[in-house]
C-alpha positions, 0 to 999 in steps of 0.5 A: 652566255652567262659568266657562270662555269658553263661546261655542259657537254651536248650530245647528239645522235644525228648529224643534221645541218644546223645552218639549214644549208644543204650545200654546207652539209655536203661540204662538211660530210667529207670533213667529218668523215676524215675526222672519224676515219681510222679509229679502227684498223678493221678491214672494210667489208667488201661486197661481191659485184656481178662480174669482176671481168667487166666488159668483154671485148670480142675475140680470143684475146678479149676472152682471155683478158676477161677470164684473167680479170675474173679469176684475179677478182674472185681470188681477191674476193675469196682472200678478203672473205677468208681474212675477215674477222667473221670467217675467222670466228666461224673457223674458230667455232668449227675448230672447237666443235670439231674437237668434241668428238675427240673427247667423246670417242676413243682415239687410236693415238691414246688407247687402241684397245678402247677403239677396237672394243668400240668397233666390236660393240658398234658394228654399224656406226664403227665403220662410219666413224672410221671413214670420217676419221673420228677415231683420230680426230686431231690428225684427220684431214678435215680437222687439219684443214680447219686448223690451217685455214684458221691459221691463214685467216688470222695471219692474213687479218693481222698483217695488214692491220698491223701495218695500218696501225703502225702508220697511224702511230707514225702519223698525227691525229686528223685536223678538226672538222670545220663544224665541231657542232656536228660531232656527238659530244660538244661544248663551247664558251667565250673567254677574254683569253687570247686564242693562242693562249687558249690553244697553248693551255689546251695542248699542255692539258691534253698532253698531261692527260696522255693524249697524243696532241698537236697544234693544227691551224686554229685548233688542237687535235688530240687522240687517245686509246691506242692500247685498244688496237694494241690489245686487239692485235695482241689477242690475234697474235696470241691466238696464232702463238697458241695454235703454233704451240699446240701443233708443235706440241702434238707433233713432237710430244711424248708420254710414257708410264713406268711402275717402279717398286721401292728400291728399283730405278728407271732410265729414260730410254724407250725400252724402260717404259711400260707403255709409250705414245708420241707425236708423229714427228717425235724421235727417240733422240729427243728423250732427255738423258736422265735416270732416277731411283725410287727410294721411298714412298710415303702415304698417310691417310685420314683415320677418322671422320667423313674423309676417312681414308683420304690421303694426307701425305702422298709423295715419292722420294727419288734420287735422280741424275741428269746425263751419264755423268750427272751428280746425284740429286734428291727430290720429293715428287708430289701429285702436283709437284712434278720433277722437272728435267729440261722439257720433261716432267715426271708426275706421280700418278698412282700408288700401290703395294708389292708384297714380297714372296718366295717360291720354292720347288719340290726340293726346297730350292728357291725358284722365285723371290721378288716383290710383286706389284699388284693393281688397286681395285678401290680407294682402300687399295684392295689389290689384285695381280698374278705371280708367274713362275716361268723357269726353274721350277720342278715338282717332287718328281722332277717334272718341269712345269710352270706355276701361277698364283692368283693374288689378292692383297688386303692392306687392312683385312677386317678379319674372319667373317668379313668381306675379302676387301681392305678396310683402309688404305694403310698397312694395318693388317696385311693379308695376301690371298693366294690361289695356286695353279700349275701347267703352261702359262702360255708365255712361250707362245709368243702372244702378248699377255698382261703381267697382272692377269693369269692365263688359265687356259692350260693351267690346272688348280692345285687341290687341297685335302678336301678336293677343293681349290687350294686357296689360303689367306697368308699373313706376313711370314706365313707359308702355303705348302703345295700338295704332294710335295710340289713346293711352297710359297711364302709371304715375306714380312717385308711389304714394299710399295710402288709408285707409278710415274708418268714422264711427259714431254710437251714442247711448246707448253710454255708458249701456249701458256704465254699465248693464253695470258696474252689473249686474255690481256689483249681481249680485256684491252680491246673490250675496256679501252676506247679509242677517242679523239678530242679537238679544241678550237679557239678563234676570235669572234666578231665582237673581239672575244675569243670563242672556245669550242671543244668536241669529242668523237669515239669509235662507238657511242659511249658515255665515256667520251662526253664525260671525259670531254666535260672534265677536260672542258672544266680544267680548260675553263679554269685556265680560260674562264668565260665572260658575260654575254654582250647584250648590245650587238654591232649594227648590220652584224649577225651574232655567231649562232651558239647551240643550246646546252644539251645535257649529257647522255642519261640526263633528263631534258624538258 
């Protein structure tokens, strides 16, 4: 070998016998296998033999013993298959596949009305879906079975790998193989430095490069890249955390909606919600004790340009308190900035108008006066709803009846001759369109009905002087008189706004988020960090000159191991420089064979 800095790393794909001796290859096979063992904590693949019970001895005792061995063998084989990574990936795929119907088919836990409508429109596939549990996917037996099996599979996979990895951390890198030339990445040179000096310098160098290194005989053994397995285990543990958090959240979650007009309040009790749904293990005692009042809703909109009507400001100012004796606090709730109270979040989800109306009977007495929330129909907040006067009304003759008004509200009416729709979401030219009815609203029948819809089955229209249905457009401050002295309805000048709030309680959401981040970082570590080992051997050659050998081994074929080994060899070469080849060899001695320098991966060879 020349005196030039010769630290080229040889890479080879095969493990051929360089000495041409088959016995040597056999002896070294186990040595090389030990050097490459435990680079991963993945369990070994197991194959099912023909019989677990083995030979069966005659008689009932023999049959029982054979059956016991067979049952235990099959149980172990099934457990190994269930806890294998391949089965875990299959179960994870089935879980994601099984969640698709939950997104496409109406779910009974979310909207019973849509489920009933779907079954009414699909008389053939509706019963099939019902038997398959597709209307309640996440609580169905088959989805729960996949979920539980995946949970067991991940735990059964992680526990033994964790103990094995802990054992590797407590141990030391394996000793160097007898023939380092058999490893994929290899380099060598001769130096006048002593073997002990070379080994000491190699040990310092490898520890400085954050290798776990120790001196073992005539070689230094080092290992690096443990974060790869840490990331792999962290990824699987994060998946378990996500599964537990998701299950916990589904079982104990709650979600309710409440529409609140400016000036009105809300207390977090079950009876206060407009609609409410929860998990199967939810208890009303889990509701956090808090209340709030909607002081003001502020909404501003783009007035010109292609984004005309798009909200610029969309927020609700509330005064809230926690507990029975909690101090009052102020908070501005925005679309993406909810009010956080313990485990509950109060989201702002919708907005509309509530015109204030006053209804008088035939004697002029006020029988109804309040703000009436109306539901938006379009982006310009054209709204519709119903005004129901259920008690206290009498006509001019003293007859007790109920009144109903079909209402349409236009915050920005375009004027006479235009369509009865709003031109802008803000209150620019508010108009309340009313159609009057009298009779029986049907609220006393005990059947539920929407407060925003008018049941006209037992109602009669009021007629104007032309015999047509009584319908008028009212501006703030105007009054529509009912015929024959039946009373009147006034659109007051004050138009209030309402906001809809969604109160959600999702326990485990923080754990699910932490699990998601942990899975991302764990996966990144397992993909981009490589577990590798390096050995440095320094021995005195037959001519009295120290022979230095360096070799590296990674979990998988990669250019990173030869490149890193080349860098390490270059630094060590500076500390133990090479010497010229000796042309004259002693008689009756065979020189130590030196492998030719082969370029690293990707280099061109001739």
